[in-house]
Backbone bond lengths (Angstrom), bond angles and torsions (degrees), N, CA, C in turn:
res aa  C-N    CA-C-N  psi(-1)  N-CA   C-N-CA  omega(-1)  CA-C   N-CA-C  phi
1 X - - - 1.414 - - 1.664 103.06 -
2 X 1.348 111.26 153.81 1.438 119.21 163.51 1.498 109.75 -95.35
3 X 1.253 120.68 111.12 1.392 129.25 -171.63 1.551 109.68 -112.67
4 X 1.400 115.48 126.13 1.485 118.79 173.14 1.491 106.07 -102.54
5 X 1.388 118.73 136.67 1.329 122.56 -179.71 1.578 107.52 -122.36
6 X 1.353 121.80 107.50 1.467 122.86 168.88 1.560 107.11 -78.42
7 X 1.419 108.91 152.61 1.499 109.71 -172.91 1.617 112.74 71.23
8 X 1.230 110.62 26.88 1.563 113.28 -170.34 1.422 115.76 -73.62
9 X 1.272 117.89 -6.37 1.539 121.27 178.60 1.554 116.37 -103.89
10 X 1.299 111.80 1.22 1.503 120.64 174.50 1.412 115.70 -76.97
11 X 1.356 116.83 -179.05 1.491 123.05 -177.75 1.561 111.15 -60.79
12 X 1.451 114.73 -44.37 1.339 114.79 -169.43 1.604 103.10 -89.56
13 X 1.341 116.03 -32.01 1.578 113.07 -174.07 1.494 109.76 -71.54
14 X 1.314 122.31 -33.06 1.453 120.67 178.59 1.490 114.10 -78.63
15 X 1.224 122.76 -23.68 1.381 125.20 169.81 1.515 111.97 -73.62
16 X 1.430 114.04 -44.05 1.487 113.96 177.65 1.561 113.77 -68.84
17 X 1.326 112.13 -26.73 1.549 111.87 169.35 1.382 113.78 -56.31
18 X 1.361 115.19 -54.26 1.513 119.21 178.49 1.597 113.23 -51.46
19 X 1.352 111.21 -48.69 1.421 113.74 -168.67 1.590 105.96 -68.10
20 X 1.321 123.53 -43.41 1.325 130.92 -178.92 1.601 111.83 -59.22
21 X 1.367 111.15 -45.45 1.399 115.14 172.86 1.496 118.41 -60.80
22 X 1.321 114.89 -34.78 1.374 126.55 170.90 1.622 115.97 -60.74
23 X 1.338 113.62 -29.33 1.420 123.63 172.87 1.557 115.58 -84.69
24 X 1.311 117.41 -0.51 1.454 123.72 -176.62 1.488 120.12 84.04
25 X 1.098 116.96 15.97 1.578 122.71 177.79 1.556 111.12 -81.84
26 X 1.275 118.25 152.88 1.267 127.52 170.28 1.571 114.70 -88.01
27 X 1.328 121.86 116.13 1.332 119.07 -169.91 1.503 112.62 -118.30
28 X 1.364 117.23 136.95 1.435 123.83 170.74 1.606 103.20 -122.73
29 X 1.385 107.30 114.25 1.475 113.68 -177.52 1.576 108.08 -100.21
30 X 1.344 121.25 140.80 1.380 122.28 179.18 1.380 109.10 -122.76
31 X 1.386 124.05 139.13 1.496 125.33 177.41 1.507 104.52 -165.65
32 X 1.473 109.79 169.09 1.355 118.61 178.09 1.448 117.55 -72.07
33 X 1.416 117.18 -29.68 1.538 122.65 179.34 1.442 104.87 -139.01
34 X 1.271 113.88 142.95 1.510 119.53 177.43 1.435 113.98 -55.84
35 X 1.376 114.84 143.59 1.470 117.38 177.48 1.416 119.61 -63.29
36 X 1.283 131.54 154.07 1.417 126.44 175.79 1.525 115.59 -60.26
37 X 1.405 109.80 -35.23 1.567 113.87 171.93 1.363 113.31 -111.30
38 X 1.377 113.57 117.09 1.501 119.82 172.25 1.442 111.01 -91.91
39 X 1.420 109.59 157.99 1.486 113.69 -174.49 1.491 107.70 -113.25
40 X 1.286 119.27 118.19 1.373 128.42 176.94 1.535 111.66 -81.08
41 X 1.334 113.47 74.25 1.482 124.86 -173.30 1.541 112.44 -134.59
42 X 1.314 113.31 140.80 1.535 112.38 179.42 1.553 109.68 -70.15
43 X 1.423 116.44 -24.38 1.434 114.27 -174.38 1.578 107.52 -97.86
44 X 1.376 117.79 28.20 1.510 117.25 177.01 1.554 109.57 -136.94
45 X 1.280 115.89 141.20 1.342 128.43 176.99 1.638 115.72 -140.46
46 X 1.286 115.25 132.51 1.524 110.91 176.77 1.487 109.01 -113.51
47 X 1.297 113.84 134.01 1.522 121.46 179.78 1.591 109.41 -109.76
48 X 1.363 122.41 119.84 1.365 121.63 173.81 1.578 106.41 -85.31
49 X 1.401 107.28 126.49 1.463 112.64 178.49 1.502 109.09 -165.29
50 X 1.390 119.54 155.68 1.424 123.10 169.81 1.499 106.91 -95.69
51 X 1.310 116.56 113.50 1.468 121.16 -170.42 1.477 108.00 -83.70
52 X 1.413 117.97 -1.61 1.547 110.99 179.16 1.610 102.91 -85.54
53 X 1.251 120.30 0.68 1.448 125.32 174.79 1.534 112.41 -117.43
54 X 1.200 116.84 148.00 1.426 125.89 -178.46 1.622 103.52 -70.27
55 X 1.335 120.15 152.69 1.394 122.73 -179.12 1.499 113.12 173.31
56 X 1.421 114.14 179.13 1.505 116.15 -176.02 1.447 113.17 -59.79
57 X 1.375 122.67 -25.00 1.521 127.94 -179.34 1.663 105.10 -55.33
58 X 1.251 119.25 -28.10 1.429 120.92 176.79 1.510 113.70 -57.75
59 X 1.258 117.43 -39.11 1.419 123.60 -171.54 1.562 108.44 -64.44
60 X 1.310 121.52 -19.20 1.347 124.26 -176.19 1.560 112.14 -69.17
61 X 1.441 109.48 -23.57 1.510 113.20 -175.08 1.497 110.74 -79.97
62 X 1.233 121.65 -9.33 1.504 123.78 -174.86 1.457 116.27 -57.59
63 X 1.325 119.21 -42.63 1.395 122.51 176.89 1.503 117.38 -114.69
64 X 1.390 112.12 23.18 1.614 115.08 175.24 1.442 110.30 -71.68
65 X 1.354 108.68 155.19 1.525 117.23 170.55 1.451 111.95 -86.18
66 X 1.386 116.33 -30.86 1.341 126.86 -170.87 1.627 114.21 -155.10
67 X 1.295 118.48 147.57 1.388 121.47 172.33 1.446 110.91 -129.43
68 X 1.313 115.31 128.15 1.531 117.55 175.45 1.558 108.13 -113.72
69 X 1.336 114.40 112.06 1.294 125.00 -166.59 1.559 113.26 -99.64
70 X 1.401 114.90 99.62 1.451 123.94 -173.29 1.432 115.07 -107.41
71 X 1.378 121.86 -8.28 1.377 121.53 -163.60 1.516 109.64 -70.78
72 X 1.460 112.54 143.53 1.364 117.94 -178.78 1.554 108.73 170.66
73 X 1.315 122.98 132.39 1.270 129.18 169.75 1.633 115.84 -52.93
74 X 1.206 117.40 132.58 1.537 115.92 -177.59 1.498 108.11 -62.67
75 X 1.290 111.76 146.97 1.603 120.12 -177.79 1.555 102.87 -95.17
76 X 1.285 122.91 -11.21 1.454 126.38 -166.71 1.576 108.31 -83.81
77 X 1.255 116.41 65.15 1.472 126.69 173.16 1.482 106.81 -167.45
78 X 1.518 113.00 166.04 1.419 117.97 -179.69 1.724 106.83 -59.10
79 X 1.297 111.02 142.72 1.584 117.58 175.49 1.522 109.92 -97.46
80 X 1.322 110.61 113.38 1.486 115.32 164.66 1.516 107.49 -96.40
81 X 1.254 118.82 173.77 1.535 123.91 176.48 1.668 101.35 -57.07
82 X 1.268 121.36 -47.46 1.383 117.62 -170.43 1.565 114.62 -71.83
83 X 1.375 110.74 -28.63 1.472 119.41 179.99 1.436 109.66 -74.14
84 X 1.333 120.02 -35.84 1.545 125.98 175.35 1.436 110.18 -58.30
85 X 1.354 116.59 -37.05 1.492 120.80 -170.86 1.539 105.18 -73.20
86 X 1.399 116.56 -34.17 1.490 126.75 -178.51 1.473 104.87 -66.66
87 X 1.379 120.28 -47.05 1.416 119.27 -179.79 1.572 115.76 -63.40
88 X 1.379 112.60 -35.03 1.448 120.66 175.24 1.381 111.81 -69.50
89 X 1.282 120.85 -54.08 1.452 130.52 -173.68 1.592 108.46 -58.17
90 X 1.334 110.42 -50.61 1.541 114.54 -172.85 1.378 114.49 -56.40
91 X 1.319 120.00 -30.86 1.541 133.67 -177.84 1.477 107.90 -83.42
92 X 1.366 120.52 -66.43 1.422 127.71 -168.61 1.522 105.07 -68.10
93 X 1.297 124.31 -52.05 1.475 116.76 179.59 1.493 116.23 -63.89
94 X 1.276 118.03 -42.14 1.450 116.42 176.25 1.506 113.18 -59.19
95 X 1.265 116.25 -42.92 1.618 119.52 -177.10 1.533 105.44 -68.37
96 X 1.379 120.20 -37.17 1.523 121.34 177.72 1.526 108.46 -60.70
97 X 1.332 117.29 -47.67 1.440 119.76 -178.15 1.578 114.23 -64.17
98 X 1.382 114.03 -39.48 1.438 121.26 177.73 1.406 108.18 -58.10
99 X 1.297 122.24 -57.49 1.538 132.50 -179.54 1.556 111.05 -50.84
100 X 1.331 111.82 -45.77 1.384 117.31 -170.87 1.636 105.33 -69.66
101 X 1.263 119.27 -32.20 1.497 125.43 -175.82 1.603 108.62 -77.56
102 X 1.139 119.90 -23.74 1.539 123.99 -168.68 1.518 109.05 -70.85
103 X 1.365 113.35 124.54 1.513 114.40 175.29 1.632 119.39 -57.50
104 X 1.245 119.74 160.51 1.498 116.83 -177.81 1.514 107.87 -96.38
105 X 1.394 116.89 168.77 1.424 119.42 177.37 1.557 119.13 42.59
106 X 1.294 112.85 54.12 1.473 121.84 175.86 1.535 103.67 -128.55
107 X 1.310 107.79 171.80 1.502 119.94 176.99 1.634 106.78 -93.74
108 X 1.272 123.20 23.97 1.238 125.85 -171.73 1.632 110.93 -76.74
109 X 1.339 117.88 147.28 1.537 121.97 -172.31 1.573 102.62 -118.98
110 X 1.367 112.40 127.74 1.386 117.17 170.03 1.666 111.73 -108.16
111 X 1.338 113.36 115.07 1.439 118.28 173.87 1.512 104.47 -99.29
112 X 1.333 119.54 114.01 1.486 122.35 -175.29 1.513 110.05 -120.16
113 X 1.339 116.14 129.58 1.494 119.17 -176.92 1.511 112.94 -71.82
114 X 1.364 110.87 147.81 1.495 120.46 167.30 1.423 106.96 -146.56
115 X 1.181 125.90 -163.15 1.536 128.68 -175.45 1.462 113.57 -144.08
116 X 1.454 105.59 149.59 1.543 107.08 170.66 1.434 119.32 -55.19
117 X 1.367 117.59 -17.94 1.475 123.61 171.39 1.509 109.96 -55.33
118 X 1.295 124.00 -11.90 1.375 125.66 179.99 1.612 109.75 -60.83
119 X 1.313 119.34 -32.25 1.398 121.99 -174.53 1.622 108.92 -86.42
120 X 1.239 121.55 -8.00 1.466 121.85 -176.94 1.523 101.61 74.59
121 X 1.387 114.08 -177.42 1.429 122.94 173.35 1.563 107.94 -82.23
122 X 1.274 116.09 123.51 1.435 125.52 -171.21 1.564 116.70 -127.69
123 X 1.287 116.86 20.42 1.412 117.35 176.95 1.436 115.84 57.91
124 X 1.468 114.44 -131.65 1.452 115.17 177.88 1.497 116.78 -91.64
125 X 1.353 115.01 11.26 1.473 119.62 179.93 1.522 107.03 -56.83
126 X 1.349 115.84 136.97 1.441 120.04 170.30 1.501 111.44 -83.84
127 X 1.311 121.02 121.78 1.349 126.22 -167.57 1.519 115.57 -107.64
128 X 1.336 120.51 91.20 1.506 121.83 174.01 1.530 106.93 -92.66
129 X 1.342 113.42 179.39 1.501 117.63 -170.77 1.459 118.81 -54.20
130 X 1.375 113.63 -32.52 1.419 121.10 -164.11 1.589 107.53 -90.97
131 X 1.318 119.92 11.33 1.487 123.12 174.10 1.438 107.40 -77.61
132 X 1.417 113.53 152.75 1.513 122.27 -173.89 1.710 106.57 -79.84
133 X 1.309 110.31 162.70 1.522 115.46 -179.79 1.608 110.40 -76.93
134 X 1.241 111.22 154.68 1.498 119.85 174.88 1.459 112.93 -78.26
135 X 1.359 120.27 -170.42 1.474 127.42 -171.38 1.454 113.27 -118.47
136 X 1.314 119.93 -8.85 1.410 117.56 -174.26 1.568 113.48 -87.85
137 X 1.339 118.43 -176.03 1.372 121.04 -171.75 1.567 118.42 -55.99
138 X 1.326 113.68 -50.49 1.523 120.83 174.54 1.362 111.56 -65.34
139 X 1.325 123.25 -37.35 1.556 125.48 174.49 1.578 109.25 -52.58
140 X 1.407 105.46 -51.05 1.481 112.63 -175.64 1.590 115.27 -63.86
141 X 1.304 111.87 -35.95 1.598 118.05 177.65 1.485 105.72 -70.76
142 X 1.372 121.30 -45.51 1.412 119.75 177.68 1.552 115.75 -64.86
143 X 1.231 121.14 -37.51 1.308 121.75 170.15 1.539 119.21 -56.30
144 X 1.330 115.24 -49.49 1.455 123.14 179.92 1.542 108.20 -73.08
145 X 1.301 121.14 -31.91 1.502 124.52 171.84 1.488 113.07 -61.78
146 X 1.335 118.12 -44.35 1.464 118.95 178.32 1.505 112.70 -69.91
147 X 1.486 121.82 -33.60 1.292 128.82 -178.73 1.486 108.73 -58.98
148 X 1.405 114.61 -47.88 1.414 120.62 176.45 1.499 116.83 -60.07
149 X 1.203 117.62 -37.61 1.424 123.48 -179.03 1.509 107.57 -72.41
150 X 1.365 121.62 -41.10 1.450 121.93 -177.50 1.454 112.87 -67.82
151 X 1.330 121.54 -16.61 1.429 118.60 -178.46 1.594 107.42 -69.32
152 X 1.368 119.12 -16.83 1.407 111.43 171.99 1.494 120.17 -69.90
153 X 1.232 117.06 -7.07 1.534 126.28 171.85 1.461 108.62 -60.67
154 X 1.343 116.13 -34.57 1.556 115.46 178.04 1.468 115.20 -65.28
155 X 1.354 115.45 -22.53 1.431 119.67 179.54 1.710 109.54 -91.74
156 X 1.358 112.85 12.11 1.436 112.57 176.86 1.635 111.54 82.67
157 X 1.299 112.35 8.01 1.535 116.92 174.73 1.536 117.96 -78.48
158 X 1.309 114.91 131.80 1.439 107.52 173.91 1.531 113.70 -83.33
159 X 1.282 115.52 122.09 1.410 123.89 -171.52 1.630 113.41 -108.99
160 X 1.312 110.01 121.11 1.500 116.91 177.85 1.615 106.27 -116.69
161 X 1.430 110.20 126.40 1.551 116.53 -175.37 1.538 100.16 -100.27
162 X 1.298 117.05 130.98 1.426 122.39 -175.93 1.645 107.30 -115.48
163 X 1.342 104.85 100.68 1.600 108.94 -179.14 1.376 106.80 -87.38
164 X 1.409 116.04 97.34 1.304 120.93 -178.15 1.618 115.83 -72.88
165 X 1.350 112.22 137.39 1.587 117.40 165.69 1.507 102.81 -77.05
166 X 1.357 108.75 -163.59 1.547 117.69 175.17 1.518 107.61 -79.21
167 X 1.357 114.20 118.78 1.462 119.51 -176.71 1.477 113.30 -77.70
168 X 1.316 123.97 124.03 1.471 124.83 -176.68 1.614 108.15 -113.09
169 X 1.295 109.42 119.82 1.435 119.99 173.05 1.449 117.95 -152.25
170 X 1.207 120.03 -179.64 1.405 120.51 179.01 1.512 114.75 -91.01
171 X 1.354 115.71 153.58 1.545 121.33 176.05 1.633 109.76 65.05
172 X 1.273 120.16 34.74 1.397 116.95 172.41 1.448 111.25 156.62
173 X 1.297 118.84 -175.49 1.492 123.68 173.21 1.423 112.98 69.85
174 X 1.338 120.77 -156.06 1.425 124.73 179.87 1.479 117.30 -56.01
175 X 1.342 118.45 -32.37 1.487 117.23 -171.41 1.579 110.53 -79.24
176 X 1.242 115.79 -13.99 1.490 121.35 170.49 1.538 109.50 -70.35
177 X 1.256 117.90 -25.00 1.540 122.23 174.74 1.467 109.20 -91.07
178 X 1.275 123.74 -30.53 1.520 127.31 -165.94 1.562 105.41 -84.55
179 X 1.347 116.55 -50.14 1.383 119.73 -170.21 1.529 117.56 -63.93
180 X 1.290 122.55 -43.30 1.491 118.54 -175.74 1.396 118.97 -57.18
181 X 1.291 123.68 -36.52 1.477 124.12 175.16 1.561 111.35 -59.83
182 X 1.326 115.51 -41.00 1.464 122.22 -179.03 1.601 104.65 -65.30
183 X 1.286 115.15 -44.53 1.480 113.38 -176.64 1.496 114.94 -67.17
184 X 1.349 113.62 -17.31 1.567 120.77 174.45 1.409 111.13 -98.77
185 X 1.420 122.09 17.32 1.552 130.17 179.98 1.477 106.86 51.56
186 X 1.343 125.76 47.17 1.426 125.37 169.25 1.535 105.64 -137.80
187 X 1.315 117.11 26.57 1.447 115.55 173.68 1.660 114.58 -88.56
188 X 1.213 106.21 155.74 1.669 113.37 179.82 1.421 109.53 171.26
189 X 1.266 119.67 -175.77 1.523 124.54 -170.02 1.493 104.46 -74.83
190 X 1.340 111.74 157.35 1.460 126.87 -173.81 1.625 98.54 -100.12
191 X 1.534 108.35 133.26 1.487 111.84 -175.46 1.456 112.11 54.83
192 X 1.415 120.70 -142.86 1.404 121.72 -175.29 1.540 111.88 -81.17
193 X 1.350 118.26 -9.06 1.397 119.54 174.61 1.545 110.39 88.22
194 X 1.161 118.85 -8.96 1.507 121.61 -170.92 1.566 111.25 -84.37
195 X 1.278 124.26 -12.21 1.473 129.62 178.84 1.547 108.13 -68.91
196 X 1.283 110.57 139.89 1.389 116.15 179.74 1.541 112.61 -85.20
197 X 1.274 114.12 141.33 1.458 126.41 -163.43 1.503 110.23 -112.96
198 X 1.449 122.69 98.39 1.353 120.50 -176.63 1.618 108.32 -81.46
199 X 1.443 114.62 125.41 1.444 117.02 -168.27 1.576 108.90 -136.92
200 X 1.313 120.51 156.06 1.400 122.69 174.33 1.477 105.16 -147.86
201 X 1.357 120.80 139.60 1.416 127.30 171.72 1.503 108.12 -70.65
202 X 1.370 121.62 144.83 1.451 124.71 -175.30 1.510 107.97 -62.66
203 X 1.345 116.69 -42.83 1.522 119.38 -177.24 1.649 115.22 -63.89
204 X 1.303 109.06 -25.56 1.457 111.76 173.04 1.505 114.94 -86.11
205 X 1.351 116.09 -25.67 1.415 118.57 172.22 1.627 112.19 -63.13
206 X 1.293 111.72 -46.04 1.445 117.93 177.37 1.593 113.92 -67.86
207 X 1.250 115.23 -37.29 1.578 116.75 170.03 1.346 109.61 -62.97
208 X 1.371 125.08 -43.29 1.317 127.36 -173.43 1.593 115.18 -66.78
209 X 1.436 110.93 -38.81 1.453 112.75 170.65 1.526 115.98 -59.69
210 X 1.373 113.73 -46.31 1.525 120.50 175.50 1.527 111.23 -54.23
211 X 1.376 115.73 -45.69 1.414 123.11 175.78 1.495 113.82 -53.17
212 X 1.290 112.56 -42.51 1.560 115.90 -178.87 1.529 108.90 -73.42
213 X 1.354 115.10 -40.87 1.450 112.77 174.95 1.546 117.55 -64.73
214 X 1.314 112.84 -24.72 1.519 111.99 178.76 1.642 112.91 -90.87
215 X 1.308 117.32 -7.73 1.427 115.46 -175.90 1.470 111.50 -124.28
216 X 1.314 112.40 103.21 1.447 125.68 -171.22 1.561 113.33 -57.31
217 X 1.294 113.77 -26.53 1.434 117.39 -173.67 1.535 112.00 -80.85
218 X 1.281 118.79 -4.37 1.517 125.78 -175.66 1.488 105.97 -89.47
219 X 1.305 122.11 123.57 1.391 124.14 179.67 1.488 109.34 -158.89
220 X 1.385 120.08 165.48 1.389 121.17 179.25 1.411 113.31 89.88
221 X 1.440 115.39 -166.31 1.495 120.22 178.98 1.646 110.15 -80.72
222 X 1.335 112.01 144.13 1.353 122.07 -174.30 1.457 111.61 -137.88
223 X 1.222 118.94 124.65 1.501 119.76 174.34 1.566 116.78 -75.56
224 X 1.286 112.41 103.16 1.600 113.66 -176.09 1.532 106.69 -92.94
225 X 1.386 109.48 81.23 1.579 120.89 177.16 1.527 105.80 -144.61
226 X 1.433 108.93 167.98 1.485 112.35 -177.61 1.572 105.33 -74.93
227 X 1.330 116.28 169.88 1.487 124.24 -173.37 1.408 107.82 -91.37
228 X 1.393 125.06 -4.63 1.439 124.76 171.22 1.621 114.33 -124.01
229 X 1.317 108.82 88.83 1.439 114.27 -177.17 1.490 114.14 -66.56
230 X 1.353 115.91 144.04 1.603 118.75 -178.14 1.410 103.53 -127.07
231 X 1.467 105.48 160.22 1.481 116.85 171.64 1.564 112.36 -79.87
232 X 1.137 123.16 157.56 1.452 128.91 -171.51 1.571 109.90 -54.83
233 X 1.408 108.68 -41.14 1.445 110.65 -176.85 1.566 112.64 -74.74
234 X 1.341 117.82 -18.29 1.470 117.35 169.71 1.579 110.25 -73.24
235 X 1.335 115.88 -37.21 1.519 117.83 176.84 1.530 106.16 -58.53
236 X 1.228 118.62 -48.65 1.556 126.58 178.53 1.536 111.02 -52.89
237 X 1.255 112.24 -46.67 1.489 117.63 -179.10 1.516 110.34 -65.26
238 X 1.210 111.54 -45.42 1.580 118.21 -172.14 1.493 108.19 -68.17
239 X 1.604 119.96 -37.37 1.391 119.89 -179.09 1.552 111.04 -80.16
240 X 1.265 120.34 -27.40 1.422 123.26 176.25 1.676 109.37 -65.77
241 X 1.358 112.77 -45.41 1.379 114.03 177.27 1.452 117.62 -64.40
242 X 1.338 111.93 -40.04 1.432 112.93 178.78 1.614 115.47 -65.18
243 X 1.268 111.13 -31.85 1.492 117.46 179.71 1.567 112.90 -88.95
244 X 1.390 117.93 -9.65 1.385 120.29 -175.90 1.493 117.02 68.21
245 X 1.447 106.91 38.78 1.489 113.83 -179.94 1.480 106.74 -135.72
246 X 1.328 114.44 158.22 1.507 123.99 -172.60 1.569 102.99 -68.41
247 X 1.363 115.99 159.68 1.470 119.41 -174.58 1.643 106.46 -142.19
248 X 1.297 114.03 35.21 1.418 119.87 -175.84 1.488 116.20 -109.65
249 X 1.327 117.36 3.19 1.485 121.26 -177.91 1.713 109.09 -90.42
250 X 1.184 114.88 99.63 1.443 115.60 -174.79 1.515 109.18 -82.06
251 X 1.388 116.60 148.86 1.406 125.24 172.01 1.484 111.69 -97.20
252 X 1.326 125.35 102.33 1.356 128.10 -174.82 1.489 111.69 -51.76
253 X 1.383 119.30 148.76 1.486 121.33 -177.79 1.342 111.44 -63.08
254 X 1.414 118.69 -45.98 1.406 123.19 179.28 1.531 118.98 -57.78
255 X 1.428 109.57 -36.36 1.586 113.19 169.71 1.447 115.44 -66.00
256 X 1.292 116.22 -36.68 1.501 118.90 178.64 1.452 114.84 -64.39
257 X 1.329 111.31 -43.66 1.407 114.10 174.11 1.577 117.17 -68.60
258 X 1.298 110.30 -33.74 1.587 111.52 173.51 1.335 114.71 -65.08
259 X 1.349 119.43 -36.33 1.421 117.96 -175.11 1.538 113.90 -87.37
260 X 1.433 117.71 -30.75 1.439 121.72 -176.63 1.470 115.05 -110.01
261 X 1.291 120.66 -11.65 1.438 123.11 178.41 1.558 111.95 76.52
262 X 1.295 113.32 -144.34 1.487 120.95 178.90 1.529 109.04 -59.68
263 X 1.283 117.28 -30.33 1.490 116.62 -179.67 1.541 113.01 -62.90
264 X 1.323 114.14 -22.79 1.477 113.56 -177.34 1.490 112.79 -61.66
265 X 1.312 116.23 -25.35 1.530 118.10 -177.44 1.475 111.03 -64.47
266 X 1.339 120.45 -18.30 1.447 125.91 173.99 1.553 109.47 -54.38
267 X 1.503 112.53 -46.00 1.323 117.43 -173.83 1.446 116.86 -86.63
268 X 1.402 112.06 -15.92 1.531 119.73 -176.86 1.614 108.48 -101.06
269 X 1.265 113.95 -14.63 1.564 111.78 178.29 1.472 115.57 -74.04
270 X 1.302 121.29 165.45 1.476 125.01 -175.84 1.436 112.78 -128.28
271 X 1.392 114.06 118.61 1.524 117.33 175.72 1.516 102.60 -131.35
272 X 1.463 113.40 117.43 1.382 119.39 -177.02 1.549 101.50 -103.06
273 X 1.371 122.42 78.58 1.302 126.37 -171.47 1.581 111.16 -96.80
274 X 1.275 112.85 145.86 1.516 122.07 -179.75 1.441 110.97 -120.10
275 X 1.308 124.89 138.65 1.570 126.29 -179.10 1.527 106.93 -85.27
276 X 1.464 115.70 61.15 1.514 109.84 -168.64 1.586 107.01 -66.36
277 X 1.310 121.77 -42.42 1.417 121.07 -173.61 1.571 110.15 -62.70
278 X 1.289 119.65 -45.18 1.513 118.33 179.85 1.461 109.24 -62.03
279 X 1.415 123.95 -39.13 1.422 124.99 171.95 1.437 117.58 -62.64
280 X 1.323 117.94 -42.62 1.379 125.14 174.28 1.559 116.85 -58.17
281 X 1.409 112.95 -30.87 1.410 119.87 -175.49 1.613 109.03 -90.33
282 X 1.348 112.61 -5.22 1.501 113.12 176.08 1.459 111.65 100.64
283 X 1.412 130.38 9.58 1.348 131.46 173.26 1.556 111.09 -67.99
284 X 1.410 112.89 130.10 1.350 116.88 -175.70 1.556 107.25 -114.51
285 X 1.420 111.98 129.07 1.632 116.05 -175.22 1.449 108.62 -87.82
286 X 1.293 115.00 140.12 1.477 125.15 174.18 1.333 110.81 -76.66
287 X 1.454 121.88 -30.60 1.525 129.17 178.50 1.434 106.93 -128.48
288 X 1.323 120.24 86.41 1.399 120.71 179.33 1.502 118.17 -82.71
289 X 1.399 111.36 -8.75 1.507 117.47 -175.93 1.507 108.70 -135.65
290 X 1.400 109.54 144.34 1.405 119.88 -164.43 1.630 110.69 -61.07
291 X 1.271 117.97 -39.12 1.447 121.42 -179.63 1.480 113.31 -55.46
292 X 1.452 113.25 -52.46 1.468 118.42 -177.78 1.494 110.13 -64.77
293 X 1.355 118.83 -32.53 1.449 120.52 177.01 1.496 112.10 -63.45
294 X 1.344 115.66 -55.74 1.492 119.04 -179.76 1.547 111.13 -60.67
295 X 1.311 120.50 -42.29 1.446 122.06 -174.46 1.525 105.90 -61.25
296 X 1.350 118.20 -40.58 1.496 118.50 -174.71 1.588 107.54 -69.31
297 X 1.319 120.28 -36.87 1.477 125.23 178.86 1.554 106.12 -65.75
298 X 1.287 119.99 -54.61 1.478 127.06 -172.40 1.600 105.53 -60.58
299 X 1.302 117.87 -35.46 1.475 121.31 -170.78 1.599 105.13 -65.46
300 X 1.284 119.79 -25.80 1.416 124.08 -177.84 1.543 115.41 -85.88
């Protein structure tokens, strides 16, 4: 397949590029800045572009077999009014430009990212893909993001919406934020630790994307999360055990909000998501449990 990856220089995008190249696909990655690791392969090309604006990069989509839309400014920093606009625009404008450039009446597949934040903070509710959207900032972003992607359906494009949990992998992503406090013996649960933590090992994320690309019957929203959701305190315990460090030093909710502002609610919110549609379609997880996932990452 010829596969276009927007957000191709990010943590997920660069790892996905390597994975799909290994499967023999032709990859064109697009991003604001070149990735740290370039691939010297005949079936790989990187295009530097700001996908929130229209441009020559859109022409690459004309003969693609699939597009994996990952572009979006990181949410992992304090949110100012200006930065919240960047979070929103980077997702909505990119997706709008991608859909605009897609040809009509083809067998093309669009896998477009979203987030478990779509559901808002829902306590102990079990969240499958048919649940409604929440009402906070990230829920609003995710809802609009998904609506922009689903517009491609009118062109005959198969659209799969990937509602990512927190992606756990080595050398970046959430683990680069979670591990340091434990190594300094100050790791522990966030807030009271009772909130549900939607997570997915990076290897399973990449395999799930390839699974969707290969299975024409899969479409619509999909929870990209592990099949065994855990509470935050269970995550902390598993991470502490894997690192050989204590995990009893909680970070009080008021302190998290004081330091991080509104962004702190990302850590304190609760989404008990289940990958119901992936499981129903027969996808098999390499890392179905949090302890195995974390141990595999820490071992590297």
